[in-house]
ZARO-400108 format. One record per residue (C-alpha): residue number from 1; x, z negated, y; residue in three letters. Coordinates in Angstrom, 3 decimals. Layout:
! ZARO-400108
<i = NUM; xx = X; zz = Z; yy = Y; aa = ala>
...
! end
This chain:
! ZARO-400108
<i = 1; xx = 0.000; zz = 0.000; yy = 0.000; aa = met>
<i = 2; xx = 1.225; zz = 0.621; yy = 3.560; aa = met>
<i = 3; xx = 3.162; zz = -2.178; yy = 5.209; aa = lys>
<i = 4; xx = 1.323; zz = -4.278; yy = 7.746; aa = ser>
<i = 5; xx = 3.515; zz = -3.111; yy = 10.646; aa = asn>
<i = 6; xx = 2.438; zz = 0.494; yy = 10.195; aa = arg>
<i = 7; xx = -0.623; zz = 1.771; yy = 12.027; aa = ala>
<i = 8; xx = -3.486; zz = 2.725; yy = 9.771; aa = ser>
<i = 9; xx = -3.619; zz = 6.473; yy = 9.246; aa = thr>
<i = 10; xx = -7.380; zz = 6.185; yy = 9.532; aa = ala>
<i = 11; xx = -6.860; zz = 4.785; yy = 13.023; aa = ala>
<i = 12; xx = -4.658; zz = 7.737; yy = 13.859; aa = leu>
<i = 13; xx = -7.327; zz = 10.180; yy = 12.737; aa = val>
<i = 14; xx = -9.902; zz = 8.252; yy = 14.714; aa = ala>
<i = 15; xx = -7.746; zz = 8.406; yy = 17.830; aa = thr>
<i = 16; xx = -7.262; zz = 12.151; yy = 17.483; aa = val>
<i = 17; xx = -11.038; zz = 12.624; yy = 17.489; aa = phe>
<i = 18; xx = -11.024; zz = 11.685; yy = 21.165; aa = phe>
<i = 19; xx = -8.726; zz = 14.582; yy = 22.074; aa = ala>
<i = 20; xx = -10.839; zz = 17.279; yy = 20.467; aa = ser>
<i = 21; xx = -13.827; zz = 17.368; yy = 22.824; aa = trp>
<i = 22; xx = -14.019; zz = 18.123; yy = 26.522; aa = ser>
<i = 23; xx = -15.427; zz = 14.709; yy = 27.445; aa = ser>
<i = 24; xx = -12.264; zz = 13.021; yy = 26.212; aa = gly>
<i = 25; xx = -13.995; zz = 10.829; yy = 23.632; aa = ala>
<i = 26; xx = -15.820; zz = 11.246; yy = 20.347; aa = leu>
<i = 27; xx = -17.524; zz = 9.266; yy = 17.613; aa = ala>
<i = 28; xx = -19.079; zz = 9.761; yy = 14.201; aa = trp>
<i = 29; xx = -21.634; zz = 8.861; yy = 11.570; aa = lys>
<i = 30; xx = -21.505; zz = 9.765; yy = 7.840; aa = glu>
<i = 31; xx = -19.651; zz = 13.064; yy = 8.227; aa = glu>
<i = 32; xx = -17.291; zz = 11.582; yy = 10.780; aa = gly>
<i = 33; xx = -16.401; zz = 8.703; yy = 8.483; aa = his>
<i = 34; xx = -15.691; zz = 11.188; yy = 5.700; aa = lys>
<i = 35; xx = -13.484; zz = 13.248; yy = 8.004; aa = leu>
<i = 36; xx = -11.477; zz = 10.143; yy = 8.881; aa = val>
<i = 37; xx = -11.064; zz = 9.348; yy = 5.177; aa = ala>
<i = 38; xx = -10.152; zz = 12.926; yy = 4.234; aa = gln>
<i = 39; xx = -7.439; zz = 13.284; yy = 6.850; aa = leu>
<i = 40; xx = -6.143; zz = 9.752; yy = 6.362; aa = ala>
<i = 41; xx = -5.708; zz = 10.475; yy = 2.642; aa = ser>
<i = 42; xx = -3.491; zz = 13.435; yy = 3.497; aa = glu>
<i = 43; xx = -1.107; zz = 11.211; yy = 5.487; aa = leu>
<i = 44; xx = -0.626; zz = 8.501; yy = 2.874; aa = leu>
<i = 45; xx = 2.691; zz = 7.981; yy = 1.152; aa = thr>
<i = 46; xx = 2.773; zz = 8.639; yy = -2.633; aa = pro>
<i = 47; xx = 3.027; zz = 4.887; yy = -3.231; aa = ala>
<i = 48; xx = -0.001; zz = 4.171; yy = -1.044; aa = ala>
<i = 49; xx = -1.990; zz = 6.905; yy = -2.782; aa = lys>
<i = 50; xx = -1.217; zz = 5.365; yy = -6.145; aa = glu>
<i = 51; xx = -2.383; zz = 1.936; yy = -5.007; aa = gln>
<i = 52; xx = -5.585; zz = 3.333; yy = -3.529; aa = ile>
<i = 53; xx = -6.258; zz = 5.338; yy = -6.674; aa = lys>
<i = 54; xx = -6.012; zz = 2.169; yy = -8.769; aa = lys>
<i = 55; xx = -8.438; zz = 0.328; yy = -6.495; aa = leu>
<i = 56; xx = -11.052; zz = 2.972; yy = -5.705; aa = leu>
<i = 57; xx = -11.321; zz = 5.350; yy = -8.640; aa = asn>
<i = 58; xx = -14.492; zz = 4.475; yy = -10.592; aa = pro>
<i = 59; xx = -14.366; zz = 3.999; yy = -14.352; aa = asp>
<i = 60; xx = -16.892; zz = 6.784; yy = -14.900; aa = asp>
<i = 61; xx = -14.849; zz = 9.261; yy = -12.846; aa = ala>
<i = 62; xx = -11.170; zz = 8.305; yy = -13.239; aa = pro>
<i = 63; xx = -9.875; zz = 11.751; yy = -12.311; aa = asn>
<i = 64; xx = -11.409; zz = 12.212; yy = -8.873; aa = ile>
<i = 65; xx = -8.923; zz = 12.741; yy = -6.046; aa = thr>
<i = 66; xx = -7.836; zz = 9.986; yy = -3.700; aa = val>
<i = 67; xx = -9.494; zz = 11.909; yy = -0.871; aa = ala>
<i = 68; xx = -12.844; zz = 12.005; yy = -2.662; aa = glu>
<i = 69; xx = -12.600; zz = 8.318; yy = -3.560; aa = ala>
<i = 70; xx = -11.842; zz = 7.417; yy = 0.061; aa = met>
<i = 71; xx = -14.684; zz = 9.586; yy = 1.403; aa = lys>
<i = 72; xx = -17.110; zz = 7.827; yy = -0.940; aa = thr>
<i = 73; xx = -15.815; zz = 4.424; yy = 0.156; aa = ala>
<i = 74; xx = -16.013; zz = 5.418; yy = 3.822; aa = ala>
<i = 75; xx = -19.815; zz = 5.538; yy = 3.866; aa = thr>
<i = 76; xx = -20.569; zz = 2.707; yy = 1.448; aa = lys>
<i = 77; xx = -20.675; zz = -0.169; yy = 3.990; aa = pro>
<i = 78; xx = -23.441; zz = 1.610; yy = 5.924; aa = asp>
<i = 79; xx = -25.432; zz = 1.925; yy = 2.695; aa = glu>
<i = 80; xx = -24.868; zz = -1.697; yy = 1.736; aa = leu>
<i = 81; xx = -26.010; zz = -3.191; yy = 5.028; aa = arg>
<i = 82; xx = -29.482; zz = -1.737; yy = 4.441; aa = lys>
<i = 83; xx = -29.861; zz = -4.020; yy = 1.425; aa = glu>
<i = 84; xx = -31.301; zz = -7.467; yy = 1.954; aa = lys>
<i = 85; xx = -28.387; zz = -9.353; yy = 0.400; aa = lys>
<i = 86; xx = -25.916; zz = -7.580; yy = 2.703; aa = tyr>
<i = 87; xx = -28.004; zz = -8.000; yy = 5.842; aa = lys>
<i = 88; xx = -25.435; zz = -10.288; yy = 7.463; aa = glu>
<i = 89; xx = -22.808; zz = -7.516; yy = 7.347; aa = thr>
<i = 90; xx = -24.690; zz = -5.408; yy = 9.917; aa = ala>
<i = 91; xx = -23.060; zz = -7.240; yy = 12.831; aa = lys>
<i = 92; xx = -19.602; zz = -6.618; yy = 11.367; aa = trp>
<i = 93; xx = -19.716; zz = -2.944; yy = 12.393; aa = his>
<i = 94; xx = -19.401; zz = -3.503; yy = 16.142; aa = phe>
<i = 95; xx = -18.355; zz = -5.874; yy = 18.888; aa = val>
<i = 96; xx = -20.434; zz = -6.470; yy = 22.001; aa = thr>
<i = 97; xx = -18.247; zz = -6.217; yy = 25.098; aa = ile>
<i = 98; xx = -20.261; zz = -6.214; yy = 28.364; aa = pro>
<i = 99; xx = -19.404; zz = -3.452; yy = 30.807; aa = leu>
<i = 100; xx = -18.406; zz = -6.105; yy = 33.332; aa = ser>
<i = 101; xx = -15.479; zz = -7.096; yy = 31.100; aa = ser>
<i = 102; xx = -11.921; zz = -5.782; yy = 31.249; aa = asp>
<i = 103; xx = -11.599; zz = -5.458; yy = 27.495; aa = gly>
<i = 104; xx = -11.777; zz = -7.358; yy = 24.217; aa = tyr>
<i = 105; xx = -11.388; zz = -11.129; yy = 24.309; aa = asp>
<i = 106; xx = -11.866; zz = -12.925; yy = 21.004; aa = arg>
<i = 107; xx = -13.037; zz = -16.207; yy = 22.501; aa = asp>
<i = 108; xx = -15.677; zz = -14.450; yy = 24.602; aa = gln>
<i = 109; xx = -16.749; zz = -11.571; yy = 22.382; aa = his>
<i = 110; xx = -16.198; zz = -12.717; yy = 18.796; aa = cys>
<i = 111; xx = -15.898; zz = -16.527; yy = 18.637; aa = pro>
<i = 112; xx = -17.345; zz = -16.633; yy = 15.093; aa = lys>
<i = 113; xx = -15.028; zz = -13.854; yy = 13.823; aa = ser>
<i = 114; xx = -18.047; zz = -11.856; yy = 12.703; aa = asp>
<i = 115; xx = -17.380; zz = -8.595; yy = 14.554; aa = cys>
<i = 116; xx = -15.587; zz = -5.382; yy = 13.617; aa = val>
<i = 117; xx = -12.323; zz = -6.461; yy = 15.276; aa = val>
<i = 118; xx = -11.851; zz = -9.670; yy = 13.328; aa = glu>
<i = 119; xx = -13.231; zz = -8.211; yy = 10.098; aa = lys>
<i = 120; xx = -10.486; zz = -5.578; yy = 10.116; aa = ile>
<i = 121; xx = -7.874; zz = -8.326; yy = 10.263; aa = thr>
<i = 122; xx = -9.743; zz = -10.361; yy = 7.642; aa = tyr>
<i = 123; xx = -9.933; zz = -7.525; yy = 5.138; aa = tyr>
<i = 124; xx = -6.403; zz = -6.374; yy = 5.883; aa = gln>
<i = 125; xx = -5.124; zz = -9.797; yy = 4.823; aa = asn>
<i = 126; xx = -7.138; zz = -9.680; yy = 1.605; aa = ile>
<i = 127; xx = -5.886; zz = -6.188; yy = 0.802; aa = leu>
<i = 128; xx = -2.240; zz = -7.271; yy = 1.221; aa = lys>
<i = 129; xx = -2.720; zz = -10.349; yy = -0.973; aa = asp>
<i = 130; xx = -1.622; zz = -9.358; yy = -4.479; aa = gln>
<i = 131; xx = -3.020; zz = -12.625; yy = -5.875; aa = thr>
<i = 132; xx = -6.568; zz = -11.449; yy = -5.090; aa = arg>
<i = 133; xx = -8.643; zz = -9.802; yy = -7.788; aa = ser>
<i = 134; xx = -8.982; zz = -6.035; yy = -8.042; aa = val>
<i = 135; xx = -12.641; zz = -6.361; yy = -7.063; aa = gly>
<i = 136; xx = -11.823; zz = -8.310; yy = -3.905; aa = glu>
<i = 137; xx = -9.113; zz = -5.869; yy = -2.852; aa = arg>
<i = 138; xx = -11.341; zz = -2.878; yy = -3.602; aa = lys>
<i = 139; xx = -14.060; zz = -4.339; yy = -1.379; aa = glu>
<i = 140; xx = -11.480; zz = -5.029; yy = 1.337; aa = ala>
<i = 141; xx = -10.181; zz = -1.450; yy = 1.246; aa = leu>
<i = 142; xx = -13.713; zz = -0.054; yy = 1.320; aa = thr>
<i = 143; xx = -14.593; zz = -2.037; yy = 4.427; aa = tyr>
<i = 144; xx = -11.269; zz = -1.233; yy = 6.099; aa = leu>
<i = 145; xx = -11.727; zz = 2.525; yy = 5.686; aa = ile>
<i = 146; xx = -15.152; zz = 2.222; yy = 7.281; aa = his>
<i = 147; xx = -14.432; zz = -0.335; yy = 10.008; aa = phe>
<i = 148; xx = -11.367; zz = 1.473; yy = 11.345; aa = val>
<i = 149; xx = -13.735; zz = 4.368; yy = 11.941; aa = gly>
<i = 150; xx = -16.385; zz = 2.158; yy = 13.536; aa = asp>
<i = 151; xx = -14.003; zz = 0.493; yy = 15.958; aa = ile>
<i = 152; xx = -13.048; zz = 3.881; yy = 17.383; aa = his>
<i = 153; xx = -16.681; zz = 4.697; yy = 18.214; aa = gln>
<i = 154; xx = -16.862; zz = 3.750; yy = 21.916; aa = pro>
<i = 155; xx = -20.447; zz = 2.498; yy = 21.760; aa = leu>
<i = 156; xx = -19.564; zz = 0.154; yy = 18.898; aa = his>
<i = 157; xx = -17.483; zz = -1.711; yy = 21.465; aa = asn>
<i = 158; xx = -19.446; zz = -1.624; yy = 24.729; aa = ala>
<i = 159; xx = -22.866; zz = -2.797; yy = 25.844; aa = asp>
<i = 160; xx = -24.968; zz = -2.670; yy = 28.990; aa = asn>
<i = 161; xx = -27.846; zz = -4.815; yy = 27.747; aa = gly>
<i = 162; xx = -29.089; zz = -1.762; yy = 25.825; aa = asp>
<i = 163; xx = -27.851; zz = -2.580; yy = 22.283; aa = thr>
<i = 164; xx = -24.860; zz = -0.300; yy = 22.578; aa = gly>
<i = 165; xx = -26.765; zz = 2.655; yy = 24.007; aa = gly>
<i = 166; xx = -29.541; zz = 2.562; yy = 21.400; aa = asn>
<i = 167; xx = -32.205; zz = 2.047; yy = 24.070; aa = glu>
<i = 168; xx = -31.027; zz = 4.770; yy = 26.468; aa = val>
<i = 169; xx = -32.394; zz = 8.256; yy = 25.789; aa = trp>
<i = 170; xx = -30.606; zz = 11.424; yy = 26.835; aa = val>
<i = 171; xx = -31.190; zz = 15.164; yy = 26.693; aa = ser>
<i = 172; xx = -28.522; zz = 17.464; yy = 25.285; aa = val>
<i = 173; xx = -27.372; zz = 20.787; yy = 26.708; aa = gly>
<i = 174; xx = -29.929; zz = 22.358; yy = 29.046; aa = asp>
<i = 175; xx = -32.197; zz = 19.346; yy = 28.713; aa = gly>
<i = 176; xx = -34.790; zz = 21.234; yy = 26.699; aa = gln>
<i = 177; xx = -33.828; zz = 19.794; yy = 23.322; aa = gly>
<i = 178; xx = -35.332; zz = 16.772; yy = 21.608; aa = glu>
<i = 179; xx = -34.155; zz = 13.576; yy = 23.346; aa = pro>
<i = 180; xx = -31.859; zz = 11.288; yy = 21.366; aa = ile>
<i = 181; xx = -30.507; zz = 7.870; yy = 22.174; aa = asn>
<i = 182; xx = -27.050; zz = 7.608; yy = 23.680; aa = leu>
<i = 183; xx = -25.588; zz = 5.786; yy = 20.687; aa = his>
<i = 184; xx = -26.781; zz = 8.413; yy = 18.251; aa = arg>
<i = 185; xx = -25.390; zz = 11.158; yy = 20.457; aa = phe>
<i = 186; xx = -21.934; zz = 9.651; yy = 20.121; aa = trp>
<i = 187; xx = -22.450; zz = 9.011; yy = 16.413; aa = asp>
<i = 188; xx = -23.573; zz = 12.520; yy = 15.475; aa = glu>
<i = 189; xx = -23.586; zz = 15.205; yy = 18.153; aa = asn>
<i = 190; xx = -19.974; zz = 14.675; yy = 19.086; aa = ser>
<i = 191; xx = -18.916; zz = 15.433; yy = 15.514; aa = val>
<i = 192; xx = -21.055; zz = 18.568; yy = 15.451; aa = lys>
<i = 193; xx = -19.224; zz = 19.782; yy = 18.551; aa = ala>
<i = 194; xx = -15.935; zz = 20.035; yy = 16.649; aa = ile>
<i = 195; xx = -17.065; zz = 22.839; yy = 14.341; aa = gly>
<i = 196; xx = -19.568; zz = 23.929; yy = 11.723; aa = asn>
<i = 197; xx = -18.412; zz = 23.348; yy = 8.139; aa = ala>
<i = 198; xx = -16.658; zz = 20.135; yy = 7.081; aa = phe>
<i = 199; xx = -13.370; zz = 21.923; yy = 6.461; aa = glu>
<i = 200; xx = -13.584; zz = 23.655; yy = 9.838; aa = asp>
<i = 201; xx = -13.762; zz = 20.263; yy = 11.516; aa = lys>
<i = 202; xx = -10.960; zz = 18.920; yy = 9.344; aa = ala>
<i = 203; xx = -8.767; zz = 21.891; yy = 10.260; aa = lys>
<i = 204; xx = -9.214; zz = 21.276; yy = 13.992; aa = val>
<i = 205; xx = -8.339; zz = 17.611; yy = 13.648; aa = leu>
<i = 206; xx = -5.538; zz = 18.247; yy = 11.176; aa = arg>
<i = 207; xx = -3.734; zz = 20.501; yy = 13.651; aa = ser>
<i = 208; xx = -3.805; zz = 17.748; yy = 16.273; aa = lys>
<i = 209; xx = -2.674; zz = 15.062; yy = 13.851; aa = ile>
<i = 210; xx = 0.378; zz = 17.047; yy = 12.801; aa = gln>
<i = 211; xx = 1.650; zz = 16.929; yy = 16.378; aa = asn>
<i = 212; xx = 0.834; zz = 13.277; yy = 17.069; aa = glu>
<i = 213; xx = 1.397; zz = 11.508; yy = 13.748; aa = tyr>
<i = 214; xx = 5.124; zz = 10.880; yy = 14.096; aa = gln>
<i = 215; xx = 4.662; zz = 9.144; yy = 17.430; aa = gly>
<i = 216; xx = 1.852; zz = 6.887; yy = 16.210; aa = leu>
<i = 217; xx = 2.617; zz = 5.999; yy = 12.604; aa = lys>
<i = 218; xx = 4.888; zz = 3.054; yy = 13.407; aa = asn>
<i = 219; xx = 2.628; zz = 1.383; yy = 15.944; aa = glu>
<i = 220; xx = 1.466; zz = -2.107; yy = 14.884; aa = pro>
<i = 221; xx = -2.033; zz = -2.675; yy = 13.565; aa = val>
<i = 222; xx = -3.864; zz = -4.125; yy = 16.571; aa = asn>
<i = 223; xx = -7.672; zz = -4.052; yy = 16.231; aa = pro>
<i = 224; xx = -8.101; zz = -5.899; yy = 19.527; aa = gly>
<i = 225; xx = -6.214; zz = -3.164; yy = 21.381; aa = ala>
<i = 226; xx = -8.261; zz = -0.491; yy = 19.567; aa = trp>
<i = 227; xx = -11.481; zz = -2.198; yy = 20.661; aa = ala>
<i = 228; xx = -10.305; zz = -2.369; yy = 24.270; aa = thr>
<i = 229; xx = -9.318; zz = 1.306; yy = 24.193; aa = glu>
<i = 230; xx = -12.732; zz = 2.286; yy = 22.815; aa = ser>
<i = 231; xx = -14.474; zz = 0.000; yy = 25.299; aa = phe>
<i = 232; xx = -12.731; zz = 1.715; yy = 28.215; aa = lys>
<i = 233; xx = -13.692; zz = 5.128; yy = 26.845; aa = leu>
<i = 234; xx = -17.317; zz = 4.006; yy = 26.700; aa = ala>
<i = 235; xx = -17.173; zz = 2.524; yy = 30.183; aa = lys>
<i = 236; xx = -15.602; zz = 5.636; yy = 31.703; aa = asn>
<i = 237; xx = -17.188; zz = 8.407; yy = 29.626; aa = asn>
<i = 238; xx = -20.404; zz = 7.260; yy = 27.912; aa = ala>
<i = 239; xx = -21.852; zz = 5.068; yy = 30.657; aa = tyr>
<i = 240; xx = -21.819; zz = 7.596; yy = 33.474; aa = thr>
<i = 241; xx = -23.314; zz = 6.783; yy = 36.867; aa = ser>
<i = 242; xx = -26.413; zz = 8.803; yy = 35.909; aa = glu>
<i = 243; xx = -26.886; zz = 6.790; yy = 32.715; aa = ile>
<i = 244; xx = -26.474; zz = 3.480; yy = 34.539; aa = leu>
<i = 245; xx = -28.942; zz = 4.463; yy = 37.261; aa = glu>
<i = 246; xx = -31.487; zz = 5.633; yy = 34.680; aa = tyr>
<i = 247; xx = -31.212; zz = 2.330; yy = 32.819; aa = trp>
<i = 248; xx = -31.592; zz = 0.329; yy = 36.022; aa = lys>
<i = 249; xx = -34.789; zz = 2.140; yy = 37.021; aa = glu>
<i = 250; xx = -36.434; zz = 2.284; yy = 33.583; aa = asn>
<i = 251; xx = -35.114; zz = -0.763; yy = 31.757; aa = lys>
<i = 252; xx = -38.457; zz = -2.546; yy = 31.356; aa = gln>
<i = 253; xx = -40.317; zz = 0.545; yy = 30.178; aa = asp>
<i = 254; xx = -37.582; zz = 1.287; yy = 27.654; aa = ile>
<i = 255; xx = -37.584; zz = -2.302; yy = 26.425; aa = lys>
<i = 256; xx = -41.340; zz = -2.115; yy = 25.822; aa = trp>
<i = 257; xx = -41.027; zz = 1.146; yy = 23.934; aa = ala>
<i = 258; xx = -38.197; zz = -0.326; yy = 21.862; aa = his>
<i = 259; xx = -40.260; zz = -3.382; yy = 20.933; aa = glu>
<i = 260; xx = -43.233; zz = -1.257; yy = 19.899; aa = phe>
<i = 261; xx = -40.913; zz = 0.936; yy = 17.847; aa = asn>
<i = 262; xx = -39.678; zz = -2.116; yy = 15.970; aa = lys>
<i = 263; xx = -43.248; zz = -3.242; yy = 15.288; aa = lys>
<i = 264; xx = -44.265; zz = 0.157; yy = 13.936; aa = ile>
<i = 265; xx = -41.117; zz = 0.326; yy = 11.808; aa = asn>
<i = 266; xx = -41.955; zz = -3.061; yy = 10.296; aa = arg>
<i = 267; xx = -45.455; zz = -1.846; yy = 9.440; aa = val>
<i = 268; xx = -44.003; zz = 1.276; yy = 7.823; aa = asn>
<i = 269; xx = -41.527; zz = -0.766; yy = 5.802; aa = glu>
<i = 270; xx = -44.300; zz = -3.064; yy = 4.563; aa = asn>
<i = 271; xx = -46.360; zz = -0.028; yy = 3.661; aa = leu>
<i = 272; xx = -43.474; zz = 1.357; yy = 1.611; aa = lys>
<i = 273; xx = -43.287; zz = -1.895; yy = -0.331; aa = glu>
<i = 274; xx = -47.017; zz = -1.750; yy = -1.042; aa = lys>
<i = 275; xx = -46.620; zz = 1.843; yy = -2.216; aa = lys>
<i = 276; xx = -43.835; zz = 0.804; yy = -4.593; aa = lys>
<i = 277; xx = -46.091; zz = -1.857; yy = -6.102; aa = lys>
<i = 278; xx = -48.872; zz = 0.694; yy = -6.537; aa = ile>
<i = 279; xx = -46.462; zz = 3.065; yy = -8.281; aa = asp>
<i = 280; xx = -45.477; zz = 0.226; yy = -10.579; aa = glu>
<i = 281; xx = -49.135; zz = -0.388; yy = -11.450; aa = leu>
<i = 282; xx = -49.474; zz = 3.283; yy = -12.299; aa = lys>
<i = 283; xx = -46.392; zz = 3.118; yy = -14.495; aa = arg>
<i = 284; xx = -47.838; zz = 0.124; yy = -16.317; aa = leu>
<i = 285; xx = -51.101; zz = 2.085; yy = -16.759; aa = arg>
<i = 286; xx = -53.398; zz = -0.274; yy = -14.872; aa = tyr>
<i = 287; xx = -56.992; zz = 0.882; yy = -14.622; aa = ser>
<i = 288; xx = -57.973; zz = 3.466; yy = -11.983; aa = asp>
<i = 289; xx = -60.248; zz = 0.949; yy = -10.307; aa = ser>
<i = 290; xx = -57.453; zz = -1.600; yy = -9.896; aa = glu>
<i = 291; xx = -55.078; zz = 1.040; yy = -8.533; aa = ile>
<i = 292; xx = -57.750; zz = 2.348; yy = -6.165; aa = his>
<i = 293; xx = -58.364; zz = -1.184; yy = -4.910; aa = lys>
<i = 294; xx = -54.677; zz = -1.635; yy = -4.069; aa = lys>
<i = 295; xx = -54.593; zz = 1.759; yy = -2.359; aa = glu>
<i = 296; xx = -57.534; zz = 0.817; yy = -0.187; aa = glu>
<i = 297; xx = -55.928; zz = -2.528; yy = 0.658; aa = glu>
<i = 298; xx = -52.758; zz = -0.723; yy = 1.744; aa = ala>
<i = 299; xx = -54.747; zz = 1.750; yy = 3.815; aa = arg>
<i = 300; xx = -56.735; zz = -1.016; yy = 5.512; aa = glu>
<i = 301; xx = -53.526; zz = -2.919; yy = 6.216; aa = tyr>
<i = 302; xx = -51.984; zz = 0.112; yy = 7.891; aa = tyr>
<i = 303; xx = -55.058; zz = 0.901; yy = 9.981; aa = ile>
<i = 304; xx = -55.504; zz = -2.693; yy = 11.142; aa = ser>
<i = 305; xx = -51.841; zz = -3.058; yy = 12.105; aa = gln>
<i = 306; xx = -51.713; zz = 0.250; yy = 13.967; aa = val>
<i = 307; xx = -54.851; zz = -0.681; yy = 15.917; aa = lys>
<i = 308; xx = -53.348; zz = -4.034; yy = 16.879; aa = ile>
<i = 309; xx = -50.162; zz = -2.368; yy = 18.078; aa = ile>
<i = 310; xx = -52.136; zz = 0.280; yy = 19.936; aa = asn>
<i = 311; xx = -54.137; zz = -2.361; yy = 21.801; aa = arg>
<i = 312; xx = -50.878; zz = -4.030; yy = 22.829; aa = gln>
<i = 313; xx = -49.413; zz = -0.724; yy = 23.958; aa = ile>
<i = 314; xx = -52.513; zz = 0.191; yy = 25.963; aa = ile>
<i = 315; xx = -52.434; zz = -3.223; yy = 27.651; aa = ala>
<i = 316; xx = -48.860; zz = -2.553; yy = 28.743; aa = val>
<i = 317; xx = -49.664; zz = 1.050; yy = 29.613; aa = tyr>
<i = 318; xx = -52.444; zz = -0.009; yy = 31.941; aa = asn>
<i = 319; xx = -50.114; zz = -2.336; yy = 33.817; aa = lys>
<i = 320; xx = -47.557; zz = 0.292; yy = 34.707; aa = thr>
<i = 321; xx = -47.653; zz = 3.734; yy = 36.299; aa = val>
<i = 322; xx = -43.991; zz = 4.503; yy = 35.740; aa = lys>
<i = 323; xx = -42.766; zz = 6.709; yy = 32.900; aa = lys>
<i = 324; xx = -46.124; zz = 6.896; yy = 31.118; aa = lys>
<i = 325; xx = -44.729; zz = 9.544; yy = 28.802; aa = his>
<i = 326; xx = -42.621; zz = 6.855; yy = 27.122; aa = asn>
<i = 327; xx = -45.807; zz = 5.369; yy = 25.653; aa = leu>
<i = 328; xx = -48.071; zz = 8.379; yy = 25.282; aa = ala>
<i = 329; xx = -47.041; zz = 9.206; yy = 21.722; aa = glu>
<i = 330; xx = -48.149; zz = 5.748; yy = 20.564; aa = tyr>
<i = 331; xx = -51.502; zz = 5.913; yy = 22.300; aa = ile>
<i = 332; xx = -52.211; zz = 9.182; yy = 20.511; aa = glu>
<i = 333; xx = -52.069; zz = 7.253; yy = 17.234; aa = leu>
<i = 334; xx = -55.395; zz = 5.641; yy = 18.001; aa = glu>
<i = 335; xx = -57.148; zz = 9.020; yy = 17.755; aa = asp>
<i = 336; xx = -55.728; zz = 9.715; yy = 14.314; aa = ser>
<i = 337; xx = -56.146; zz = 6.316; yy = 12.669; aa = val>
<i = 338; xx = -59.672; zz = 6.885; yy = 11.397; aa = asp>
<i = 339; xx = -58.673; zz = 10.146; yy = 9.722; aa = ser>
<i = 340; xx = -56.035; zz = 8.525; yy = 7.521; aa = leu>
<i = 341; xx = -56.489; zz = 9.105; yy = 3.814; aa = lys>
<i = 342; xx = -55.716; zz = 6.778; yy = 0.925; aa = pro>
<i = 343; xx = -52.106; zz = 6.777; yy = -0.306; aa = leu>
! end
């Protein structure tokens, strides 16, 4: 495995992302994480590759390449945090640094060591510890591959009271496209801007890495400095004056819309669970009448919850005349509720 005084090659790849787009900064989601893993695998020493192969290669596919094993590991933490037993890991993927700050400060921004900065150090120490079990070191490597990507996403390090840009909506290009939130733009659209096919993107980044690798490979591993660098990129590039002014003028409306979104998402998640139970009854060959009863209960639950949410939305809607379009799509739900059919 690479010595602790060498910069992570994944960090190098992440840094190079910022140079490949006209804005000066980039970010990524699933494909971006895989690109980081792919290019990092190409820069590993033979000894490091051998260690990674021993840790990551699954028993049912012992012959897959190191690159493929790393790409699989790169997206796993995002999959895990969706599961109930890994819920606490969600906050490990970012650090909240207010725009008013100068940069990362552990005492202020991560006093409980439960942010991406401190988790990189935590898992790095586990990975280096040869007395740890293979399972523990495999988990550590998996999280490291992912977190080194996350920490180089500017909006995983900065916040303006908008959950890292998740509550600010922007239009792309000529402004005629479907609006997306600012965080998602940096997660996904920036990666799309590099090229079309995966290998096309890798080729662009690979050419930049070849020129910069020698100057970066011996830099110390410093997650705090990485977070500060990403924070400054967010402050100077993501949170433009237009974005900040928009948030100032529309903050309350956006907050309302965000809260109603969360309520509707909870209803949808509960409905999915009810549907799973109904499918289980069908598998166990319960009577049609019993299944129909459960279907009707699920339908009534959905209708009642949507009506409650709609009444709340309309109450808010009637109190404000600003940005009514932010709420219109929810109000339209009321017209369609009665036409819903059983599951």
